[in-house]
N, C-alpha and C positions, 0 to 999 in steps of 0.2 A: 156361444161359446155352455152358458149357463145350464142349457136342457142339455147335456149331454150326463149320460149314465156313467158314474164311476161304478169300476171294476173294481172290490175289495184286492188286496193282495197283500195283506197280512196274515193268510189264512186260503190253505187250498181249499177247491171247490168240487164239487162233483159232478160228474155223468148221472144222471136221472135215466131209468129204461120202461119199455111199456111195450110188449113185443111177444112173439115165441118162448118156448121154452128154448129151440136150438140157439135162436140168437142171444137169449139173455145167457144162456152157459157159454155160448163164445168168449160172452165180452165179461164172464167172470173170469174164466180161464185165465184172462189178459191183466186182471187187476183191477177192473172198473169196479166191485160189489165193494160195498157198506153195509156192513147191519150197525146202530147207534146200541147208547145205553138203554136206552126207553125199545127194541126192538126193531126198529124203525129200518126199512131195506133201501136201497134207494132204485129198485126194480117192482115191477108186478109181471109175472108169468101170464098170458092172456093162455087161455082154453077155451074149450066146447065149454065148460062149468061160469066163468067169467061173464060175471054178470055188467052188462051198461053199466051199472051202478059203480059197481068197484073202477072199472073203467075211471069214467070221468074224476070219481073221487083222487084219485092216483093223480092223474093228471091237474087236476088243481092240487090236489097237496104239491106237487114237485114243482109245482111254475112259482108257489109262496113261499116253498123253504129259500132261506137267503141261502143256503151252504151246496145249490145245486146252481151251475154255469148252465150247461147243457144237460135239454130233453131229447132221446132216442128216440123216436114214437115208428111200430111199421106199421106204412102205409096202409095196409088193412086194416089195422087197428084204427088209426087215426081219420077212417071214413066212415070210422062206425061212430065217431065225438065229433066230426066235419066243422059242428058250428061251435063247437069250441077251441076247436084248434082254429079255424078261418078267425073268428073273435079274437085273438089275443094279438095280442099289438107292442106287446113287453122285447126290448132287445133282448136282454135277461134276467133268466134262465134263457138261451136259444133254445127253438124246434124245429129239431133233425127229422125229416120223414124218410124211412129208409127201408130197401124190399126184405123180403124176407123168404128164405125158401121156396116157400110151398105158393107165392102170393107174389107176381112179377111188378117191378116199381112202377111204374105208371106217370111221366112226367105234367099229364095232363090233372091231377089230380095234387101233384107239392103245391100245398101255400106260398110256399120260400121263391118255389118258380117263376108262380104266379105274381106275387105283387114285387119280385124283380123285372120280371118281364112289361109290369102297368110301370113300373118307374121308370123303364127305358125310354116306353111307348111315349111317357107324359113331356119325359127331358126332353126327348130329339123333337115330339112338336113342339116344346116352345122355345127351343133352338133355332127354331126353323131346318131341320134333318130330316130327313125320313129313311 
């Protein structure tokens, strides 16, 4: 129990997003967006002009900020920085890959789903079940 991650309850946490403009706009209309006093946002709009460095920096920033609980990332963007997404192993913020309008969701590339499959296959082998 000593290794349990404590979730902050004294203040609210944000959802961060790295996705295309349509996806970000939908979440902003739902009230998910935030701009702090330093003009930092909790989202990155990825388009044809967005560099890999910008995507990587946003991912690293969002996964190290203490006020973010979930990072939503379009799967096609996650595929561009797959090495970062797959190497991330902290429970909070949680990384969730989502589909986008122009790129269909592929469960074979989802890092969370592959980890869950691995855990269940390991547990079933350890317990003798298949």
